[in-house]
Steps between C-alpha positions, in 0.01 A plus 500: 500500500744432222816702566572500125185691408513840330646776721380853424651816648235743620581839650243729662536860610238592759386799703755540780262498796318194362804275470446342847163370378673298230712317759193294590577278198799368696255309723425272206863401464795584279734237357873510575767253395750393765788249506444152642576476871404859584388574854213740570725773636749461217222527242335804661826687560551527123180703461513881526446628851489161670793568731574291810349780709184510289457122516545510875288802586228529234448152356322336790316210334641263239315213336695250290270273300220580744698430817611770744879528514723646771845408366629697201758231430216267398559379145249583229351172390228356282448503125389865506546646851254762622625758750264748665616790717303725731567764759353448847138390478244587769336269748578151624547362148767759437671413827495127426661530159747777587867399480631351826170579669432387857173357358654302214432172684132558413570454128349180363809441282831666580769273363681611188546183300808490280499314169641148518711574194631857468402686183763475229367767266382862540159549660221738408375654824159665522545789744190659653527827692227633727404823680779745581769278346338526156461876544857562620683268263268520199647811337852352495376165375298665223805704397705179481221320317285211621381192314142375524239325284297728273184353654602626845542857376176475301309390810659781700367765262160333460452531877638857506388665174549850644875443504504489121423872506817561703725360226664781303710298259527136390791345314517146367851387409598868476208610279203705615158333514160601639291349778281299262807338344638427848177332607507282189861411577410398855238256371779294343682211673824701506722580793560869574822667610343807659659831591302784655633851548336814631537844342780584743713205392463462123809312380739652250480355152 
């Protein structure tokens, strides 16, 4: 994706008890800029709620560019790194990919390859959050604002049309719009800076 493409600011206010359902969009990945040379732990610690304790106790499975990672000092690498986080997953597969697992020797690929030449410019990381991590951290991330392609949000609502009925207010760049206008917006090749609030946390102004 072209990082220079049009960025639109979209803010949704949703029914309070339905906000956790919107956190599912975080599975598809949000885009976050980070300085060159950032380690996984350094990158994650800058996000709301991702304390050292949370990373140690709740984040049990980490994939960096498709490879399970145990060491949070591992450098983010690749043209557009993809980082996926999950809480403990059930079964043998969950045990194999869990951080520092006794079963990690069963992984087909476990080495975290570092780039031959360290990145010299900021990276755009695609961060994917699953299960309880998306649910617990989603509200804070939505309040901060997350960046994602319009097509991702469009697909999210196409698969979950009932959630459109839980949206109480929509603002585009500070101006109110309706659901039809939002759907037309999401069919464009734009990038969306998305904020979602519930009725208990409507921002001032």
